[in-house]
N, C-alpha and C positions, 0 to 999 in steps of 0.2 A: 735075660741072661747079665750079670753084673761086668762092666769093663773090667774090672782086674781079674775076674774069672776066666774072660774071655783074652786078657792078656797073658795068663799064665798055661792058659789050654793051648795057644796059638805058640807059645814058647817051647812047650813041649817038654817042660823040666818042674822041677819040683824045688819049688822058692823054699820049703820047709827048710831041705838040707842044703841049701845054696847058698854062695858066698856073695855078699852084696857090695857092688864097688860104687863110690862115688866118686865123680870128674869134677874138678873146678870148671865152670861152664864160661869163665872168664877169657881161659886158652883158648875155645873152641872156636874157631870161624865157618858156621853154618847158617846160613840165611836162608828163610822160607819165605818165597814169592806168595802173598796172599793175593789173589787177583777177582774182581766181578765181586767184591763184597758190597753186600745189601743188607740191611737189618731194620726194623722199625717197631715199633708198639703199637698194637690195635688188641687190647685185653690183655694179653701178653705177648711179652718184647722173644723176637725171633732175629732169626739170621741166616744168610749161604753165603757161602764162597766158595773157591778154589783155593787150594794150599800146593806148591811145589818146591820140591829141594833138591838143589842139583848133588848126587854123591861124588865122593872124593876118596881114591883108594888110599890113598897115603895121608891119611890124619888118621890120629889115633885115639879112639878107634876109629877105623873107616866107617864112612857114611854109606847109605844107598842113596841112589836116587827115588824121589818117589813123586806121586801125583793123586790126588784124593778133591773129591768133592764135599762140604760139610753144612749140614744144614739143622738147628733145630731152635728151640725154643725155652725160655723160662731164663730168668736171671739167677743164677746159684743155684738152677740145676745138675743134674748128675753129668758126666761126660755123657756124648751120642756119639755112638759110631758113625766115620765118615765112610763115603763108600770109596773105594781105589780107583783110580781113573787110568794109570798109566801102571807099565811094566817096571819090575826092578831087579836089582841084583839078588836081593832075600825076601823072604817073605817080612811082611810088614802090616801093622795097624795104625790107622791115625784116627785119634778123638777130638770131639772141641768140644766147648763151653763156653757160656757168656758166666761169667763172674758177678757176683753179688755187687750193685749198686751201692754206695755211698747216699748218703739221706739227701736230700733236695737241699739246696743253699740258694737265698733269695729266689726262690720261684722257679730255678734253672734246675732240669734234672743235668746229673756227671755223665759225661761219655760212655759207652759199653767198654769194655775190657774183655777181650776174647782169649780164651786159651785152649791151645794148642799139644796135642802131646801124640809123639809117633814112638812106637816101640817096634822093633827090629831084629831079627837073628842076625848075629855079629856076621861079618863078612868072610872072616876067617876061621870061626870056632863055630858050628851047627850047636853046641851045648851052652851057649850061651848068650843071652839077647841084652839089649841096651834100650833105655826108654828115654828120652830129649822132652822135654817140657820146655814153652814160652808163651810169651803174654804179649798182648799190645792194645794199645787205645785206640780207638774205631770211631765212629758216629754212625748215628741213627739218621740215617740217610735215605731210604724209602719213601718215594713220594715227592721228596724235595732236594734231591740231588742225585747225579747220575751213581753206578756203580763205583766204588772204591777199589784205588790198588795201594797195598804197604807191603812190609816186610814184619817177621817175628824172628827175633835171635832168641834161641833155646836159652833159658838161664837155669834150669836145672837139669842135671844127667847122673844116671844110675845104673848100673848094668847086674847082671845077677848071671854065673857062673856055676 
């Protein structure tokens, strides 16, 4: 099942008749902690990590707490659904993917960029859902360095009501 179909199904709304809302991401303070990041390229590039967000009921829109384990492979591949590992105030789905890598420069491979997206039902209106997406630069550290921890800050936000 395509992730876009999964997200629409989980939301329980028809996007054909819904109003789409965009929110300026620079005004939202919601950082996600990425922990235990490991990634490597042996044939195909792959990753695995945990991602956690602390909810804020007073934010506009209110944001839920979430925790998920993500793993996948292939730079430029489609989003892969993560496994929820924590309870939340509302239904949510987390997906992740490695963004395509730029060309090799002077024999050096660019660092990977991971993109994570969470879709959740609005905490105050069950007929509204929100999607936050953020990305971060990481490292291919498998076999050469310990697991990494870093932060992702959402830079794209939209909702459907």
